[in-house]
C-alpha positions in Angstrom: -56.3 -11.6 -16.8 -53.0 -11.8 -15.1 -51.4 -11.8 -11.7 -49.7 -8.7 -10.6 -47.4 -8.9 -7.6 -46.8 -5.9 -5.4 -43.8 -5.5 -3.2 -43.0 -3.6 -0.1 -40.0 -1.2 -0.1 -37.9 -3.8 1.7 -38.4 -6.2 -1.2 -40.9 -8.6 0.4 -44.0 -9.5 -1.3 -46.9 -7.4 0.0 -49.9 -8.9 -1.8 -51.0 -10.5 -5.0 -54.0 -9.0 -6.9 -55.6 -9.8 -10.1 -56.3 -7.1 -12.7 -59.2 -7.4 -15.2 -57.7 -6.3 -18.4 -60.9 -6.4 -20.6 -64.4 -5.3 -20.1 -65.5 -8.3 -22.2 -64.6 -10.7 -19.5 -67.7 -11.3 -17.4 -66.8 -14.3 -15.3 -63.8 -14.4 -12.9 -61.5 -17.4 -12.8 -62.1 -19.8 -10.0 -60.7 -18.7 -6.6 -59.3 -15.5 -8.0 -61.1 -12.4 -6.8 -61.8 -9.5 -9.2 -61.5 -5.8 -8.4 -64.5 -3.6 -8.6 -64.3 -0.6 -10.9 -62.3 2.3 -9.7 -63.8 4.3 -6.8 -62.6 7.0 -4.5 -60.8 5.5 -1.5 -61.3 6.5 2.0 -58.5 8.3 3.9 -58.4 5.4 6.3 -57.8 2.9 3.4 -55.0 5.1 2.0 -53.3 5.3 5.4 -53.5 1.5 5.7 -51.7 1.0 2.4 -49.4 4.0 2.7 -46.2 2.0 3.0 -47.0 -0.3 0.0 -47.2 0.1 -3.7 -50.9 -0.4 -4.4 -52.5 -1.5 -7.7 -56.1 -1.1 -8.4 -57.9 -1.5 -11.7 -60.9 -0.7 -13.8 -62.1 -2.5 -16.9 -59.3 -1.1 -19.1 -57.2 1.0 -16.8 -54.8 0.5 -13.9 -54.0 2.8 -11.1 -50.8 2.3 -9.1 -50.1 4.1 -5.9 -46.4 4.5 -5.0 -44.4 6.5 -2.5 -43.8 10.0 -3.9 -40.0 9.8 -3.9 -40.3 7.1 -6.6 -42.3 9.3 -8.9 -39.3 11.2 -10.3 -37.6 7.9 -11.2 -40.6 7.0 -13.3 -40.8 10.5 -14.9 -37.1 10.5 -15.7 -34.9 13.4 -16.7 -37.0 16.0 -18.4 -39.8 13.4 -18.8 -37.6 11.1 -20.9 -38.5 7.9 -19.1 -42.3 8.2 -19.0 -42.2 9.4 -22.6 -40.3 6.2 -23.6 -42.9 4.1 -21.7 -45.7 5.8 -23.6 -43.9 5.3 -26.9 -43.0 1.7 -26.3 -46.3 0.5 -24.8 -48.7 2.8 -26.7 -50.6 3.2 -23.4 -51.8 6.4 -21.8 -49.8 7.0 -18.6 -50.8 9.8 -16.3 -48.9 10.7 -13.1 -50.4 12.6 -10.2 -48.0 13.7 -7.4 -50.0 16.6 -6.1 -52.3 14.8 -3.7 -53.2 15.9 -0.2 -51.2 13.1 1.2 -47.8 14.1 -0.1 -46.2 10.8 0.9 -48.0 8.9 -1.9 -48.4 9.4 -5.7 -50.7 7.9 -8.3 -49.8 6.5 -11.7 -52.9 5.9 -13.9 -52.4 3.6 -17.0 -55.2 3.3 -19.6 -55.7 2.2 -23.1 -55.8 -1.2 -24.9 -55.6 -4.0 -22.4 -52.4 -5.5 -23.8 -50.8 -2.1 -23.8 -51.9 -1.5 -20.3 -50.4 -4.8 -19.2 -47.0 -4.0 -20.9 -46.9 -0.5 -19.4 -47.8 -1.7 -15.9 -45.1 -4.4 -16.1 -42.5 -1.7 -17.1 -43.6 0.6 -14.3 -43.3 -2.2 -11.8 -39.8 -3.0 -13.0 -38.8 0.6 -12.4 -40.4 0.5 -8.9 -38.6 -2.7 -8.0 -35.3 -1.6 -9.5 -35.0 -4.6 -11.9 -35.4 -2.8 -15.2 -31.6 -2.0 -15.7 -30.5 -5.5 -14.7 -32.7 -7.0 -17.3 -31.6 -4.5 -20.0 -27.9 -5.2 -19.2 -28.5 -8.9 -19.5 -29.7 -8.7 -23.1 -29.3 -5.9 -25.6 -32.7 -6.8 -27.0 -34.4 -5.6 -23.8 -32.9 -2.1 -24.2 -35.4 0.2 -25.9 -34.1 2.5 -28.7 -33.3 5.9 -27.4 -31.6 9.1 -28.5 -28.3 10.4 -27.1 -30.1 12.8 -24.9 -32.5 10.2 -23.4 -31.9 8.2 -20.3 -32.8 4.5 -20.1 -35.6 3.9 -17.7 -34.9 2.0 -14.6 -32.3 2.7 -11.9 -30.0 5.6 -12.5 -26.8 4.9 -14.4 -24.7 6.7 -11.9 -26.1 4.7 -9.0 -25.2 1.5 -10.7 -21.7 2.6 -11.4 -21.2 3.6 -7.8 -22.6 0.3 -6.5 -20.1 -1.5 -8.8 -17.3 0.7 -7.3 -18.4 0.0 -3.8 -18.4 -3.7 -4.5 -14.8 -3.6 -5.8 -15.6 -3.0 -9.5 -14.0 -0.4 -11.7 -15.6 3.0 -12.0 -16.0 4.1 -15.6 -17.6 7.3 -16.7 -20.0 7.3 -19.6 -19.0 9.4 -22.6 -22.6 10.1 -23.6 -23.6 11.1 -20.1 -20.6 13.1 -18.9 -19.8 14.7 -22.2 -17.0 12.4 -23.3 -13.6 11.6 -22.0 -14.3 8.4 -20.2 -11.5 7.1 -18.1 -8.9 7.1 -20.8 -5.4 7.8 -19.5 -6.4 7.6 -15.9 -5.3 5.0 -13.5 -7.5 2.5 -11.8 -7.0 4.1 -8.5 -7.9 7.6 -9.8 -11.2 6.4 -11.2 -12.0 4.5 -8.1 -11.3 7.5 -5.8 -13.2 9.9 -8.1 -16.3 7.7 -8.1 -16.5 8.1 -4.3 -16.0 11.8 -4.4 -18.6 12.3 -7.2 -21.2 10.2 -5.5 -21.1 12.4 -2.4 -20.4 15.9 -3.7 -20.3 16.7 -7.4 -23.8 15.6 -8.5 -25.8 16.5 -5.4 -26.9 19.9 -6.8 -28.0 18.5 -10.2 -29.8 15.3 -9.2 -33.5 14.9 -9.1 -35.2 13.9 -5.9 -35.2 10.2 -6.7 -31.5 10.4 -7.9 -30.6 11.9 -4.6 -32.3 9.1 -2.7 -30.5 6.6 -4.8 -27.2 8.3 -4.1 -28.0 8.4 -0.4 -28.4 4.6 -0.4 -24.8 4.2 -1.6 -22.2 4.4 1.2 -18.6 3.6 0.4 -16.6 2.5 3.3 -13.2 3.8 2.3 -11.5 2.8 5.5 -12.5 -0.8 4.9 -11.5 -0.6 1.2 -8.1 0.8 2.1 -7.6 -1.8 4.7 -8.5 -4.6 2.3 -6.2 -3.2 -0.3 -3.3 -3.1 2.2 -4.0 -6.6 3.3 -4.1 -7.8 -0.4 -0.8 -6.0 -1.1 0.8 -7.6 2.0 -0.4 -11.0 0.9 0.9 -10.5 -2.6 4.3 -9.4 -1.6 4.5 -12.1 1.1 4.6 -14.7 -1.7 7.8 -13.1 -3.2 11.0 -15.1 -2.8 13.4 -14.0 0.0 15.6 -11.0 -0.7 19.2 -10.5 0.4 20.7 -7.0 0.2 23.7 -7.0 2.4 27.0 -8.2 0.8 29.6 -5.8 2.4 32.6 -7.2 4.2 34.2 -4.0 5.6 37.9 -4.3 5.7 39.8 -3.4 8.9 41.6 -0.4 7.4 38.2 1.1 6.4 36.5 0.3 9.7 39.4 1.8 11.7 39.4 5.1 10.0 38.8 7.9 12.5 36.2 10.6 12.0 38.9 13.1 11.3 40.5 10.8 8.6 37.1 10.3 7.0 36.4 14.0 7.0 39.8 14.8 5.5 39.4 12.1 2.8 35.9 13.4 1.8 37.1 17.0 1.7 40.1 16.1 -0.5 37.8 14.0 -2.8 36.1 17.1 -4.3 34.2 17.7 -1.0 32.1 14.6 -0.6 29.0 15.3 1.5 27.1 12.4 3.0 23.9 12.6 5.1 20.6 10.9 5.8 18.1 12.6 3.6 15.0 12.3 5.6 15.1 12.3 9.4 13.5 9.3 11.1 10.7 9.8 13.6 12.5 7.9 16.2 15.4 10.2 16.0 17.8 7.3 15.9 20.1 7.4 12.9 22.0 4.4 11.6 25.7 5.0 11.0 26.9 5.9 7.5 29.6 3.6 6.1 33.1 5.0 5.7 34.4 5.5 2.2 36.7 3.1 0.4 40.0 4.3 -1.0 40.8 1.3 -3.2 38.9 -1.3 -5.3 39.8 -4.3 -3.2 38.2 -2.7 -0.1 34.9 -3.0 -1.8 35.2 -6.0 -4.1 38.0 -8.0 -2.6 35.7 -11.0 -2.1 35.0 -11.1 -5.8 38.3 -11.7 -7.7 36.7 -12.1 -11.1 35.1 -8.7 -10.8 38.5 -7.2 -9.7 40.0 -8.7 -12.8 37.5 -6.8 -14.9 38.4 -3.6 -13.2 42.1 -4.2 -13.9 41.3 -4.8 -17.6 39.6 -1.3 -17.7 42.8 0.3 -16.4 41.2 2.0 -13.5 43.6 3.3 -10.9 41.3 4.3 -8.0 37.6 4.9 -7.4 36.1 8.3 -8.3 34.7 10.3 -5.4 31.1 9.2 -6.0 32.2 5.6 -6.3 34.3 5.5 -3.1 31.3 6.5 -1.0 28.5 4.9 -3.0 29.9 1.3 -3.1 30.0 0.7 0.7 26.5 2.2 1.0 25.0 0.0 -1.7 26.8 -3.2 -0.7 25.3 -2.8 2.8 21.8 -2.8 1.2 21.0 0.9 1.9 19.0 3.1 -0.5 21.2 5.8 -2.2 20.7 9.2 -3.7 23.8 10.1 -5.7 24.1 13.7 -6.9 27.1 14.6 -8.9 28.1 16.3 -12.1 28.1 14.4 -15.3 31.2 12.4 -16.1 32.0 11.5 -12.5 31.4 7.8 -12.7 27.8 7.5 -11.4 27.0 4.6 -13.8 29.7 2.3 -12.4 28.8 3.4 -8.9 25.5 1.6 -9.1 26.3 -1.0 -11.7 29.0 -3.0 -9.9 26.9 -3.5 -6.7 24.1 -4.5 -9.0 26.2 -7.4 -10.3 26.9 -8.6 -6.8 23.2 -8.2 -5.8 22.1 -10.4 -8.7 24.7 -13.1 -7.9 24.0 -13.1 -4.1 20.3 -13.9 -4.2 19.5 -17.3 -2.6 17.0 -18.4 -5.3 18.7 -19.7 -8.6 18.4 -17.3 -11.5 16.1 -19.5 -13.5 13.6 -19.7 -10.6 13.2 -16.0 -9.8 10.5 -15.4 -12.3 12.3 -12.6 -14.1 15.1 -10.0 -14.0 16.4 -8.6 -10.7 17.8 -5.2 -11.8 15.9 -2.4 -13.5 17.6 0.7 -14.7 15.3 3.5 -15.9 16.9 6.2 -18.1 15.4 9.3 -19.7 16.7 8.9 -23.3 17.4 6.1 -25.7 21.0 7.2 -26.1 21.7 7.0 -22.3 19.9 3.6 -22.0 22.1 2.2 -24.9 25.2 3.6 -23.3 24.4 1.9 -20.0 23.9 -1.3 -21.9 27.3 -1.0 -23.4 28.8 -0.3 -20.0 27.2 -3.6 -18.7 28.8 -5.4 -21.7 32.3 -4.1 -20.7 32.3 -6.1 -17.5 31.7 -9.8 -17.9 30.7 -11.1 -14.5 29.4 -14.7 -14.2 27.3 -14.6 -17.3 25.0 -11.8 -16.3 22.9 -10.6 -19.3 21.2 -7.3 -19.9 18.7 -6.0 -22.5 17.9 -2.4 -23.5 14.2 -1.6 -24.0 13.6 1.7 -25.8 11.2 3.1 -28.3 12.3 3.1 -31.9 14.3 -0.1 -31.5 13.3 -3.6 -32.8 10.4 -4.4 -30.6 10.2 -8.0 -31.5 13.9 -8.5 -30.9 13.7 -6.8 -27.5 10.8 -9.1 -26.5 12.6 -12.2 -27.6 15.6 -11.3 -25.5 13.5 -10.7 -22.5 11.7 -14.0 -22.9 15.0 -15.8 -23.3 16.0 -14.7 -19.9 18.0 -11.7 -18.6 19.1 -10.4 -15.3 19.2 -6.6 -16.0 16.6 -4.5 -17.7 17.7 -1.1 -19.0 14.7 0.9 -20.3 13.1 4.2 -21.1 9.9 4.7 -19.1 7.5 4.7 -22.1 8.7 1.4 -23.7 8.9 -0.3 -20.3 5.2 0.6 -19.5 4.1 -0.6 -22.9 5.7 -4.0 -22.4 4.5 -4.3 -18.8 0.9 -3.6 -19.9 1.2 -6.3 -22.6 2.4 -8.8 -20.1 5.8 -9.2 -21.7 7.7 -7.8 -18.7 6.9 -8.7 -15.1 8.6 -6.2 -12.8 7.4 -7.9 -9.6 10.7 -9.8 -9.6 12.8 -6.6 -9.5 14.8 -6.3 -6.3 17.3 -3.6 -7.3 15.9 -0.4 -8.9 17.9 2.5 -10.4 16.5 5.8 -11.5 19.3 7.3 -13.6 19.2 11.0 -14.3 15.9 11.3 -12.3 15.7 15.1 -12.7 15.8 14.8 -16.4 13.1 12.1 -16.5 10.8 14.4 -14.5 11.6 17.3 -16.8 10.6 15.2 -19.7 7.2 14.4 -18.1 7.9 10.8 -17.2 6.7 11.1 -13.6 3.4 9.2 -14.1 5.2 6.3 -15.8 7.8 6.2 -13.0 5.3 6.2 -10.2 3.4 3.4 -12.0 6.5 1.3 -12.2 7.4 2.0 -8.5 4.0 0.7 -7.4 4.4 -2.5 -9.3 7.8 -3.4 -7.8 8.0 -5.1 -4.4 8.3 -2.5 -1.6 11.4 -4.0 0.1 13.6 -3.5 -3.0 16.8 -1.6 -2.9 16.5 1.8 -4.7 19.2 4.0 -6.2 18.5 7.5 -7.6 21.1 9.4 -9.5 20.7 13.1 -10.5 22.8 16.0 -11.4 20.5 18.4 -9.5 18.2 18.2 -6.5 14.9 19.9 -7.5 11.7 19.6 -5.5 10.2 17.0 -7.8 13.1 14.6 -7.3 12.9 15.2 -3.5 9.2 14.3 -3.4 9.8 11.2 -5.5 12.6 10.1 -3.2 10.6 10.7 0.0 7.6 8.7 -1.4 9.3 5.6 -2.7 12.7 5.3 -0.9 13.5 3.8 2.5 15.7 6.0 4.7 18.0 6.8 1.8 21.6 8.1 2.2 22.4 11.1 0.1 25.8 11.5 -1.4 26.6 14.6 -3.3 29.9 15.7 -4.7 30.9 19.4 -4.3 27.7 21.2 -3.5 24.0 20.9 -4.0 24.1 24.3 -5.7 24.0 24.1 -9.5 27.6 24.3 -10.8 29.4 23.6 -14.0 32.5 21.4 -14.2 35.7 23.4 -13.4 37.7 21.7 -16.2 35.8 23.6 -18.9 36.5 27.2 -20.0 33.2 29.0 -20.5 33.0 31.6 -23.2 29.9 33.7 -23.9 29.4 36.0 -26.9 26.4 38.3 -27.2 25.1 38.9 -30.7 22.0 39.4 -32.9 20.1 36.3 -34.1 21.1 37.0 -37.7 24.8 36.8 -36.9 24.8 33.3 -35.5 25.3 31.5 -38.8 28.3 33.6 -39.8 29.9 33.1 -36.4 29.5 29.3 -36.4 31.0 29.1 -39.8 33.9 31.1 -38.6 34.3 28.8 -35.6 34.2 25.7 -37.9 37.0 27.2 -40.1 39.2 27.7 -37.1 38.8 24.1 -35.8 41.9 22.0 -35.5 42.0 18.5 -37.0 42.0 17.0 -33.5 39.0 19.0 -32.3 35.6 17.5 -31.8 32.5 19.7 -31.2 28.9 19.2 -30.2 26.7 22.1 -31.4 23.4 22.4 -29.4 20.3 23.8 -31.0 17.0 24.7 -29.4 14.7 23.1 -32.0 14.8 20.0 -34.2 14.2 22.1 -37.3 17.2 24.4 -36.4 19.4 21.3 -36.1 18.3 20.1 -39.5 18.8 23.5 -41.1 22.3 23.8 -39.7 23.3 20.4 -40.7 22.0 21.0 -44.2 24.1 24.2 -44.4 27.2 22.3 -43.5 26.6 19.5 -45.9 26.0 22.0 -48.8 29.3 23.6 -47.8 31.1 20.2 -47.9 31.6 20.2 -44.1 31.2 16.6 -42.8 28.8 16.4 -39.8 26.1 14.3 -38.1 22.9 15.3 -36.3 20.8 13.8 -33.6 17.3 14.8 -32.4 14.0 13.2 -31.5 12.6 13.1 -35.0 15.4 11.1 -36.5 15.1 7.3 -36.9 16.7 5.4 -34.1 19.2 3.8 -36.5 20.2 7.2 -37.7 20.6 8.4 -34.1 22.8 5.4 -33.3 24.9 5.9 -36.4 25.4 9.6 -35.6 26.8 8.7 -32.2 29.0 6.0 -33.6 30.4 8.4 -36.2 31.3 11.1 -33.7 32.9 8.6 -31.3 34.9 6.9 -34.1 36.1 10.1 -35.6 34.3 9.6 -38.9 33.0 13.2 -38.3 34.1 15.8 -35.9 30.9 17.8 -35.7 27.7 16.6 -34.0 24.6 18.9 -34.2 22.1 18.0 -31.5 19.2 19.0 -29.4 19.0 18.4 -25.7 18.6 14.6 -26.2 22.4 14.6 -26.2 22.8 16.9 -23.2 22.5 14.2 -20.5 24.6 11.2 -19.7 26.3 10.7 -23.1 29.9 9.7 -22.6 32.1 10.9 -25.5 35.4 11.4 -23.8 37.3 13.3 -26.5 34.8 16.2 -27.1 37.0 19.3 -27.0 34.3 22.0 -27.6 30.6 22.5 -26.9 28.8 25.3 -28.8 25.4 26.6 -27.6 24.1 27.9 -30.9 20.8 28.5 -29.2 21.1 29.3 -25.5 19.2 26.6 -23.5 15.8 27.4 -22.0 17.0 27.0 -18.4 20.3 27.1 -16.6 20.2 23.4 -15.6 20.4 22.5 -19.3 23.3 24.9 -19.7 25.2 23.0 -17.0 24.5 19.6 -18.6 25.5 20.8 -22.1 28.8 22.2 -20.7 29.4 18.8 -19.1 29.6 17.1 -22.5 33.2 18.3 -22.6 36.0 18.3 -20.1 35.3 14.7 -19.2 37.5 12.1 -17.5 40.0 14.7 -16.3 40.4 16.4 -19.7 39.9 20.1 -20.3 37.4 21.6 -22.7 35.9 24.8 -24.0 32.2 25.9 -24.0 31.1 28.7 -26.4 27.6 30.1 -26.0 25.8 32.5 -28.3 23.4 34.8 -26.4 20.8 37.1 -27.9 18.6 39.8 -26.3 15.8 37.1 -25.9 18.0 35.2 -23.5 18.2 38.0 -20.9 16.1 36.2 -18.4 18.8 33.6 -17.6 21.7 36.1 -17.6 21.7 36.5 -13.8 21.8 32.7 -13.2 24.5 32.3 -15.9 26.7 34.9 -14.0 26.5 32.8 -10.8 27.5 29.7 -12.7 30.5 31.4 -14.3 31.6 33.1 -11.2 31.5 29.9 -9.2 33.8 28.3 -11.7 36.1 31.4 -11.7 35.2 32.3 -15.3 35.3 35.8 -16.8 31.9 37.2 -17.3 31.4 39.6 -20.3 30.2 43.1 -19.4 27.3 42.6 -22.0 26.0 39.7 -19.9 26.0 41.7 -16.7 24.2 44.5 -18.6 21.6 42.1 -19.7 21.0 40.9 -16.1 20.7 44.5 -14.9 18.2 45.4 -17.6 16.1 42.4 -16.9 16.0 43.0 -13.2 15.1 46.6 -13.7 12.2 45.6 -16.1 11.0 43.0 -13.6 11.0 45.6 -10.8 8.9 47.8 -13.0 6.4 44.9 -13.4 7.2 44.6 -17.1 8.2 41.0 -17.2 9.3 37.9 -15.4 11.5 34.8 -15.9 11.5 33.8 -19.5 10.4 37.2 -20.8 11.6 38.4 -24.2 13.2 41.7 -24.8 11.9 44.1 -27.4 13.6 46.8 -29.4 12.5 49.6 -27.0 14.2 47.8 -24.1 17.5 47.8 -25.9 17.5 50.9 -28.0 16.3 49.4 -31.3 18.7 47.0 -32.8 21.7 48.1 -30.8 24.4 45.6 -30.5 25.7 44.7 -27.0 
């Protein structure tokens, strides 16, 4: 004999009854009433017990009356739960939910007394919702089950949603949802998805009991969002104080009239300055006047002025003359200018002053103050070298990039640095491992932001931006202004000032002569060999290929022909990539074969020619490739091989060449007309490939 406690739906104990488990027991225990054998109950008795789970018994059977909405929970999906109960307890379990009184159901358990006892206990655990808690507490309580079976007890989805509503992390089950889990998804995405799924996605597939369990879960998103905002405010309130304004405007700058400012900007390659996003209040803070000399920006820092004199600079470049006053006043900046216009120094020198001007000593700040994100390893290493050129009060930097010595990078970070220069992938790896703490960053630079978005780094960038204190100073540089960069700036920058040089329209540098030759694919190798034979000893060339294998094949052809060259692409070891750049810069070789990893930001001043062996996939890459020559006031030549498959970009190429006053070949204009005509006929769109029928077989242009 045993005591069986029954509970009301609200969790309070309803009554305690004793069940006779064996017909051999003839005498009841003292003070414990025994139940009579099962008999039909009156309707009045059932109504009296309707709101309770009732247990009655016979000599070797137990009947449990429960509310009908609990019945599906005991049956389980496709009968899996009740079948498990029968298998585990070896008791006969019959379920009747078709009674006249549809608010109650009956569960009849019969068989060996010990089996009946075990089955009844399991059923009561399901009714009271305690089965899953016990099974989670000890793996031994979990009955063996197949992949298609469901554990009896409360529904898994309900438990996950309850954890989410209590602040826990939602995690989908691979076995239940068909795989996938939450790999590669952020905590916020999983948390938000759990709320959406609990309300919508599963409603059509849940059983009656599952839907009742779902209805019991109400997630107060407003309260959760408020709590998250308060937690974020509390977190950032503990950060050390931040100083961003270091500008001491000279009288000659402050007294410039609007006409003088406009004339200077127009003469400096048409500098355009504006507030990017209009404020709701309509009140716009004034934009600082440009500086025309170094001392007007850094006159209070004689040691930095000495470093500039060592570099033999004569005057600021257009982007520098306008960017320095803006950054020294603590404003956010978006700098859009062609490659080779001095954007790196435009954000680097104010970063030095920002580091030195913070009120907390360097050793007490908890980490570095400046973070520069770059799209490629080569650009990140180049920025690191630029930092090393200017020795300012012992400021140290480290470059974090994939393919480099990971242990050495970690050791430098732990030894203490003020500037982090990193590619997004390696930075996120070290942040997740706890090696780098970006909460101390107060000056953030996104260099070549458009290229980083093109390479698919937007998720990593947004993750970093969320981990950095919101009152930071942010700088974004880009050669173009696409929608993705605009959205990023609007989301994570504070009333930025946009400075662009020339025009926002895509344009190639005017110091480069652009030549285009239209040919068949099979003629490219002959033409490039002809070009190499005609090179002068003082010429240096970068040959751009569309694929890594093409770059390898071309370099192999040159080596077999005893033509010294180097190559650089994403599949080469980092040490080989660095050696290739060193060889072309030092003059050990005059030919560098590269993919688009070398099209952005690389500063090799004496490149005389750029050859597009494979025409780039889009016109933006064409502009960046062309920008590898004609740098620092020098002139250069760009030679591009075009084939019939490149006709989709012909119209855009014509605009670029005409803007730079270049001669456009008739073949290129013919390509653009044919592509437009085909598109008008509905035969293709951007990026389409021409066939023989479109061009008259293998007709040359």
